[in-house]
C-alpha positions in Angstrom: 2.4 23.2 -7.5 1.0 20.7 -10.1 -3.1 20.6 -10.7 -4.9 17.6 -10.7 -5.1 17.2 -14.7 -1.7 17.8 -14.6 -0.9 14.9 -12.5 -3.6 13.0 -14.6 -1.3 13.4 -17.6 1.7 12.7 -16.2 0.3 9.3 -15.2 -1.0 8.8 -18.6 2.6 9.5 -20.0 4.3 6.9 -17.5 1.8 4.2 -18.3 3.0 4.8 -22.0 6.6 4.1 -20.9 5.7 1.2 -18.9 3.9 0.0 -21.5 0.2 -0.4 -19.6 -3.0 0.7 -21.2 -4.5 1.2 -17.8 -3.8 1.4 -13.8 -6.2 0.8 -10.9 -5.0 3.3 -7.6 -7.0 1.8 -4.7 -7.0 3.9 -1.2 -5.6 1.8 1.1 -2.0 0.0 1.8 -0.1 -2.9 1.6 -1.9 -3.6 4.7 -5.3 -3.4 3.5 -5.8 -0.1 5.9 -8.8 2.1 5.6 -6.9 4.9 7.3 -3.0 5.0 5.4 -0.5 7.0 5.9 0.7 10.1 3.9 2.8 7.9 1.8 0.2 5.8 0.6 -2.5 8.6 -0.2 -1.9 7.8 -3.6 -5.6 8.3 -4.6 -5.8 12.0 -3.1 -2.6 13.0 -5.1 -4.2 12.0 -7.9 -7.9 13.2 -7.8 -8.2 15.7 -4.6 -10.4 13.3 -3.2 -10.4 13.2 0.7 -12.6 10.3 1.9 -11.6 7.5 3.6 -12.8 4.7 1.1 -12.7 4.7 -2.8 -10.6 3.4 -6.0 -9.9 4.8 -9.2 -9.0 4.0 -12.6 -7.2 5.7 -15.4 -7.4 4.6 -19.1 -5.8 6.4 -21.7 -9.0 8.6 -22.7 -11.5 8.1 -19.5 -10.9 7.6 -16.1 -13.2 6.8 -13.1 -13.5 7.1 -9.6 -15.5 5.2 -7.2 -17.2 5.7 -4.1 -20.0 4.5 -2.0 -22.9 6.4 -0.8 -21.2 8.1 1.9 -19.2 10.6 -0.7 -21.6 11.0 -3.1 -21.8 14.7 -2.5 -18.3 14.9 -1.6 -16.5 13.4 -4.2 -18.3 16.1 -6.6 -16.9 18.8 -4.9 -13.4 17.4 -4.6 -12.6 15.5 -7.8 -13.1 17.8 -11.0 -16.1 16.0 -13.4 -14.4 17.4 -16.4 -11.7 14.7 -16.5 -13.0 11.8 -14.1 -16.7 9.8 -14.2 -18.2 9.3 -10.8 -19.2 6.0 -10.5 -21.3 4.6 -7.2 -20.3 1.4 -5.1 -22.1 -1.1 -4.7 -24.1 -0.3 -7.8 -21.2 -0.7 -10.0 -17.5 -2.2 -9.1 -14.0 -1.4 -10.4 -13.7 -5.1 -12.0 -17.4 -4.8 -13.5 -16.4 -1.0 -15.0 -12.9 -2.4 -16.1 -14.8 -5.4 -17.9 -17.2 -2.7 -20.3 -14.7 -0.2 -20.5 -10.8 -1.3 -21.3 -9.4 -1.2 -24.6 -10.1 -4.5 -26.4 -6.7 -6.2 -25.8 -5.4 -3.7 -23.4 -2.8 -4.2 -20.4 -4.1 -3.2 -17.2 -1.7 -2.6 -14.2 -2.1 -3.1 -10.8 0.0 -3.3 -7.9 -0.3 -6.4 -5.9 0.9 -5.0 -2.6 -2.3 -3.0 -2.6 -4.7 -5.3 -3.6 -6.6 -8.8 -2.3 -6.3 -12.1 -4.4 -9.9 -12.0 -4.6 -10.0 -8.4 -6.6 -7.6 -9.9 -8.9 -9.6 -12.6 -9.8 -12.6 -10.8 -10.4 -10.8 -7.8 -12.2 -9.0 -10.7 -14.3 -12.1 -12.4 -15.0 -13.7 -9.4 -16.3 -10.8 -8.0 -18.3 -10.6 -11.9 -20.1 -14.2 -11.0 -21.5 -13.3 -8.1 -22.8 -10.3 -9.4 -24.5 -7.8 -7.3 -22.1 -5.5 -8.9 -19.2 -4.5 -7.6 -15.4 -0.5 -7.2 -15.1 1.0 -6.7 -11.8 3.8 -4.1 -11.5 6.8 -4.3 -9.7 6.7 -0.9 -8.7 3.5 1.6 -8.7 3.8 4.2 -11.8 1.7 6.8 -9.7 5.1 6.8 -7.3 7.3 7.5 -10.2 5.3 10.9 -11.1 4.5 11.8 -7.1 7.6 14.4 -7.1 7.1 15.2 -3.3 5.9 12.0 -2.2 6.0 11.7 2.1 8.2 9.2 3.1 6.8 6.3 5.3 6.9 7.4 9.2 9.9 6.7 11.0 8.1 7.3 14.5 8.9 5.0 17.4 6.8 2.1 18.3 5.2 2.4 22.1 4.4 -0.4 24.7 0.9 -0.8 25.2 0.7 -1.6 28.6 -1.4 -4.5 30.1 -3.1 -2.2 32.8 -4.9 -1.1 29.5 -4.7 -4.4 27.3 -6.0 -6.7 30.2 -3.9 -9.4 28.5 0.1 -9.9 28.2 1.5 -10.4 24.5 2.9 -13.7 25.3 -0.7 -15.3 26.2 -1.9 -13.9 22.8 0.5 -15.7 21.2 0.1 -18.8 22.9 -3.6 -18.1 21.9 -2.7 -18.3 18.4 0.1 -21.0 18.5 -2.8 -22.9 19.7 -5.0 -21.9 17.0 -2.4 -23.5 14.6 -1.8 -26.3 16.2 -5.6 -27.0 15.9 -5.5 -26.3 12.4 -2.1 -28.1 11.7 -0.4 -25.3 10.3 3.4 -24.0 10.9 2.7 -20.0 11.2 0.2 -17.2 10.3 1.1 -14.3 8.5 -0.1 -10.9 10.3 -0.3 -8.0 7.9 -3.3 -6.0 9.2 -1.5 -2.6 11.2 -4.1 -3.1 14.2 -4.0 -7.0 14.2 -0.3 -6.7 15.0 -0.4 -4.0 17.7 -2.9 -5.9 19.3 -1.3 -8.8 19.4 2.0 -7.7 20.6 0.4 -4.8 22.7 2.5 -2.2 20.6 1.1 1.1 19.6 2.3 3.7 16.9 2.0 6.9 15.3 2.2 5.7 11.7 -1.6 6.7 10.4 -2.9 9.9 11.5 -5.7 9.3 13.8 -4.8 5.5 14.1 -2.4 4.9 16.6 -0.3 1.3 14.6 3.1 1.1 13.3 3.7 -0.1 10.2 5.0 -3.4 10.3 4.1 -7.2 9.4 4.5 -10.3 11.7 4.6 -13.7 11.4 3.7 -16.1 14.6 4.4 -19.8 15.0 2.9 -22.5 16.2 5.6 -22.8 18.7 4.3 -19.0 20.1 7.4 -17.6 18.7 7.3 -14.4 16.6 9.2 -12.7 13.7 8.1 -8.9 13.9 9.1 -7.0 10.7 9.4 -3.1 11.5 12.3 -0.5 10.5 14.9 -0.9 13.0 15.0 3.0 13.8 11.5 2.5 15.0 12.4 0.3 17.9 14.2 1.1 21.1 15.1 -0.9 24.3 12.1 -0.5 26.2 10.2 -2.3 23.2 13.0 -5.1 22.7 12.4 -5.9 26.5 8.8 -5.9 26.1 8.6 -8.2 23.0 11.1 -10.6 24.7 13.3 -13.1 23.4 10.3 -15.1 21.6 9.7 -12.0 19.5 12.9 -12.0 16.5 12.9 -8.4 15.0 13.8 -8.1 11.3 14.1 -4.8 9.2 10.6 -4.5 7.3 12.2 -4.4 4.0 12.9 -8.1 4.7 9.4 -9.6 4.8 8.6 -10.3 1.3 11.7 -12.4 1.0 11.1 -14.2 4.1 7.6 -15.3 2.9 9.7 -17.3 0.5 11.4 -19.4 3.5 8.5 -21.8 4.0 9.2 -24.5 1.8 7.1 -27.5 2.7 5.4 -25.5 5.7 1.9 -24.5 6.0 1.0 -20.9 6.3 -2.3 -19.2 7.3 -2.9 -15.8 5.5 -6.1 -13.8 5.7 -7.9 -13.4 2.3 -9.6 -9.8 3.3 -6.6 -8.5 5.2 -3.5 -9.7 3.3 -2.8 -8.8 0.2 -2.1 -10.8 -3.1 1.6 -10.3 -3.1 1.9 -12.2 0.7 -0.1 -15.1 -1.1 2.1 -14.8 -4.4 5.3 -15.2 -2.1 4.3 -17.6 0.1 3.0 -20.1 -2.9 6.5 -19.0 -5.0 8.4 -20.7 -1.9 6.5 -23.8 -1.7 4.6 -23.3 1.0 0.8 -24.8 1.4 -1.5 -21.8 2.0 -4.4 -21.8 4.3 -6.6 -19.0 3.7 -8.0 -18.4 7.1 -9.4 -15.4 9.1 -6.8 -13.3 10.7 -6.8 -15.1 14.3 -6.4 -11.7 16.3 -9.9 -9.9 14.4 -12.2 -11.7 16.8 -10.5 -11.9 20.1 -9.5 -8.1 19.2 -13.3 -7.3 18.8 -14.2 -9.0 22.1 -13.1 -6.9 24.4 -12.2 -8.0 28.1 -12.9 -6.7 30.8 -10.0 -4.3 31.7 -10.4 -3.1 28.1 -14.4 -2.8 28.9 -13.4 -0.6 32.1 -11.0 1.4 30.4 -13.5 2.5 27.6 -16.1 3.5 30.3 -13.8 5.5 32.1 -12.6 7.2 28.5 -16.0 7.7 27.2 -16.6 9.2 31.1 -14.2 11.7 30.2 -15.0 12.5 26.7 -18.8 13.1 27.5 -17.5 15.9 29.9 -15.3 17.1 27.3 -17.8 17.1 24.6 -20.7 18.8 27.2 -18.4 21.4 27.8 -17.9 22.0 24.0 -21.8 21.8 23.6 -22.4 24.4 26.7 -19.6 26.4 24.9 -21.7 26.4 21.3 -24.9 26.9 23.0 -23.6 30.2 24.4 -21.3 31.5 21.4 -23.4 29.6 18.5 -26.4 31.8 18.4 -24.9 35.1 17.9 -23.6 33.9 14.4 -19.6 34.2 15.0 -18.9 30.7 15.1 -17.5 28.9 11.9 -16.7 25.0 11.5 -13.3 25.5 11.8 -13.2 27.5 14.8 -16.0 24.9 16.4 -13.9 21.9 15.6 -10.6 23.7 17.2 -13.0 24.3 20.4 -13.9 20.8 20.7 -10.4 19.6 20.1 -8.8 21.8 22.8 -11.6 20.5 25.2 -10.3 17.0 25.1 -6.8 18.0 25.2 -7.8 19.9 28.5 -8.2 16.4 29.7 -4.4 15.8 29.8 -4.8 12.1 28.8 -5.8 12.9 25.0 -3.7 11.0 22.6 -5.0 12.3 19.2 -8.4 12.6 17.9 -9.8 9.4 16.7 -10.6 10.9 13.3 -10.7 14.3 11.7 -13.9 16.0 13.4 -16.7 16.5 11.0 -17.7 20.0 11.5 -20.7 20.5 9.2 -23.4 23.5 9.6 -26.5 23.6 7.7 -25.6 22.3 4.1 -22.3 21.1 4.8 -23.8 18.5 7.5 -25.7 17.2 4.7 -22.1 15.9 3.4 -22.1 12.4 5.3 -18.0 12.2 5.5 -17.7 16.0 5.2 -13.8 17.1 6.1 -13.9 21.1 6.6 -11.1 22.9 5.1 -10.8 26.9 4.5 -12.7 27.2 1.3 -15.6 24.7 2.6 -16.0 26.7 6.2 -19.1 28.1 7.2 -20.4 29.7 9.7 -23.0 28.0 12.3 -25.9 30.3 11.8 -29.3 30.5 13.7 -32.1 28.6 12.2 -29.8 25.7 11.2 -28.6 22.4 12.2 -25.0 22.1 13.2 -23.7 18.5 12.9 -20.8 17.3 14.9 -18.9 13.7 14.5 -15.8 13.4 16.6 -14.1 11.3 18.7 -10.9 10.7 20.8 -7.7 8.1 21.4 -7.1 7.7 24.9 -4.5 5.1 26.1 -7.6 3.3 27.9 -10.2 3.8 24.8 -11.6 4.9 21.5 -14.3 7.3 21.2 -16.9 8.3 18.7 -19.7 10.3 19.1 -22.5 12.5 17.0 -24.7 15.2 18.0 -26.7 17.5 15.9 -27.4 20.6 17.2 -30.3 23.0 16.7 -29.1 26.5 16.4 -32.3 28.9 17.3 -35.3 27.5 16.4 -35.3 24.4 13.8 -38.0 24.5 11.5 -41.1 21.7 11.9 -39.8 19.4 9.3 -36.2 19.7 10.7 -37.4 18.4 14.0 -39.6 16.0 12.7 -37.1 14.3 10.9 -34.6 14.9 13.9 -36.9 12.9 15.7 -37.2 10.0 13.3 -33.5 9.4 13.6 -33.9 9.5 17.8 -36.5 6.7 17.7 -34.0 4.9 15.3 -31.3 5.2 17.4 -33.8 4.8 20.7 -35.0 1.5 19.0 -31.4 -0.1 18.2 -30.4 1.0 21.8 -33.6 -0.9 23.7 -33.6 -3.7 21.4 -32.5 -7.3 22.9 -31.9 -10.5 20.9 -30.7 -14.2 20.6 -27.1 -15.0 20.8 -25.8 -15.5 17.0 -28.0 -12.9 15.4 -25.8 -10.7 13.0 -26.0 -6.5 12.8 -27.6 -6.9 9.3 -30.6 -8.6 10.7 -30.7 -5.3 13.3 -30.5 -2.4 10.7 -33.7 -2.1 9.7 -34.6 -1.1 13.4 -32.7 2.0 13.1 -34.0 2.7 9.7 -37.9 2.0 10.2 -39.3 5.2 11.0 -37.3 7.2 8.4 -38.5 4.2 6.0 -42.3 5.2 6.9 -41.8 8.5 5.6 -40.0 7.6 2.3 -36.7 8.6 4.0 -33.5 6.9 4.6 -29.5 7.2 4.7 -26.8 5.9 2.8 -24.5 4.5 5.1 -24.5 1.7 7.6 -25.8 2.1 11.2 -23.1 0.5 13.4 -19.3 0.0 12.9 -17.2 -1.9 15.3 -14.6 0.5 17.8 -11.2 -0.8 18.8 -9.4 -0.4 22.4 -6.9 2.7 21.5 -6.8 1.1 17.9 -9.2 1.9 15.0 -12.2 4.0 15.2 -13.8 1.7 12.4 -12.9 -2.0 13.9 -14.4 -5.5 12.0 -15.7 -7.9 11.9 -18.7 -6.7 13.6 -21.2 -3.9 11.9 -24.8 -3.3 11.8 -25.7 -2.6 7.8 -27.4 -4.7 5.2 -24.2 -3.5 2.8 -20.8 -3.9 2.9 -20.7 -6.3 5.6 -23.0 -6.9 8.8 -22.7 -10.8 8.8 -20.8 -11.4 11.8 -22.6 -12.7 14.8 -22.6 -10.0 17.7 -21.0 -11.5 20.6 -20.8 -10.1 24.4 -17.8 -7.6 24.4 -18.3 -6.3 20.8 -18.0 -2.9 20.7 -20.2 -0.7 17.9 -21.5 2.2 17.1 -25.4 3.7 16.7 -25.6 6.0 14.4 -29.0 6.2 12.0 -28.8 9.8 10.2 -30.8 11.5 7.4 -29.5 14.0 5.2 -30.8 16.5 2.8 -28.6 17.8 0.1 -28.5 21.2 0.0 -29.9 22.0 3.6 -29.2 19.9 6.9 -27.6 16.6 8.1 -28.6 14.7 10.9 -26.6 12.4 12.9 -27.3 10.7 16.6 -24.6 8.5 17.5 -23.6 6.9 20.6 -21.2 3.7 21.3 -22.9 0.4 22.5 -21.8 -2.6 24.0 -23.1 -6.0 23.4 -23.8 -7.5 26.7 -25.8 -10.8 27.8 -29.6 -10.2 28.9 -31.7 -11.9 31.5 -34.9 -12.6 30.0 -37.4 -14.4 32.0 -38.9 -17.2 30.3 -36.3 -17.3 27.7 -35.5 -20.4 25.9 -32.4 -19.0 24.2 -29.4 -17.0 25.4 -30.5 -13.3 25.0 -28.1 -10.3 24.2 -28.7 -6.6 24.2 -26.8 -3.2 24.1 -25.4 -1.4 27.3 -25.2 2.2 25.6 -21.6 3.8 26.5 -21.7 7.4 25.0 -23.0 10.0 27.8 -23.7 13.5 26.5 -26.9 15.3 25.9 -29.3 14.8 22.9 -30.7 18.4 22.1 -34.2 18.4 23.7 -34.8 21.9 21.5 -34.7 19.5 18.4 -37.3 16.8 19.2 -40.9 17.1 18.5 -41.6 15.4 21.9 -45.5 14.6 20.0 -43.8 11.7 18.0 -42.1 10.0 20.7 -44.3 7.1 22.6 -44.1 6.7 26.0 -41.7 4.5 25.9 -39.1 6.7 23.9 -39.6 9.3 26.3 -39.0 7.3 29.4 -35.7 6.2 27.7 -34.2 9.6 26.9 -35.2 10.6 30.5 -33.4 7.6 31.9 -30.4 8.4 29.5 -30.5 12.1 30.5 -30.1 11.4 34.0 -27.4 9.3 33.2 -25.4 11.7 31.3 -26.1 14.1 34.6 -24.7 11.3 37.1 -22.0 10.7 34.7 -20.7 13.7 33.1 -22.3 15.8 36.0 -19.5 15.4 38.9 -17.0 16.5 36.2 -18.3 20.0 35.4 -19.2 23.2 37.5 -20.5 26.7 37.4 -22.3 27.7 34.3 -21.7 24.4 32.4 -23.1 22.6 35.2 -26.4 24.7 35.3 -26.8 24.1 31.5 -26.3 20.6 31.6 -28.9 20.3 34.3 -31.2 22.1 32.0 -29.9 20.6 28.8 -30.8 16.9 30.3 -34.5 18.4 32.1 -37.1 15.6 31.6 -38.7 16.1 28.5 
């Protein structure tokens, strides 16, 4: 098996063959996905980086990898600093770095199926100032030197039943047709995989942990649609579900089909559709409207059926997690449990429900210093024992037909230090502050982010990730457009029906990590005397928060009351699903402070 240095050398040799002086390798696919299939894991193959967000640039004499604050520690553990420079986003960007480092007069290649048009413009302008230029490639040079590159998945599509979706695919297409009519457009291109899954009420198994299928779609103003998907992925059940109004074509025909809209007006999402889509539409003579994908907002605003399903999934998942927390409480203090064993046991508890389709992401099972790696992924070589006197951080979730879950608990193994308890309590206070807040309609997540950070900031502490992300309905565990963050998004007004995470944290490099995460639902609030429409959060996740890690004296009376009420609800929702020792443990773990 080749080393990562061999792979870097092979790519450089290939760039010489195709007369390029550099190449940009993003971690995405032709659908601008965050989580991608094995066939599209070019960044991981080239560098060894296992995170879910990043990019790399390879030049003749130097190479750089770009990650955000979630991966500052991880990238240094997984990517060889002798061959790669570590660059931090958003402090710098690929475009800015290219503008400073590209060879003067050089030709820097990019795959137009892996970048947005905005990125192409920014990088092109930065290179022009350098006297260099950006060059679109017809075939990706990484693929040319990746000898055992996996083929795209051939897994079959499955129907997402209306009893889970809450709305028929025909109704969704009609809503899109109405949207097109208002905008005087003939069609809209859908390229985001979760948008296609949501619009057509289909799911797939083409991306690990995310139930989507590799496909493209074009929805027309008459509410008909063209779905581009590999023929072997479709069976008769799916054909009948799609109906006569949806024409099915091979996925490989999509690019050519984009050239058939001469004189027509076509909408495409500049954030979610790659540059190649815009170029193909314009090459065919279409007028292109750069508008947000019309599935994005209705997908984010869950309907009553989806909300009810999510609550059922959360109750089931909370019981599985509580069984695991009981198991950890019994087994871990003896020091015989490690991160891999714990992650496998938690998955087993979820599988015991009989309804788990998949995990919603690879479980983050971090003992001691590994918990300080924000998006840590345990492997044999990093696997640590969960030891007394440490914190164990476990961030996990499940994919169920009725909902997607995501929850983090930090568990004190044995007796934590006063510093550990204090910082756990600061994180907890931030979680409670966000959970309890109410805010006027129109408020953005960026306006709420400080609520979760305020207690850490007061002591000169912080965390390098957003406070909350959207969550799909048996879809992606990271779903836009809503976020609670001051950087990288957070500008979408929060609306009733949106589900987000509430996950402040604190990470002490080399020692421990703390994160407390529940999912919350945006809901209307009746506020006596209010002069504006008000909203708040309903907490959806129910599992004990470790009382042994709380410095109770740091909590206000209102905060203690919130914790006690929350734990009472945990006993109500989860307790009925447990029995014996597990129920006795839950009752004690949820006793009033």
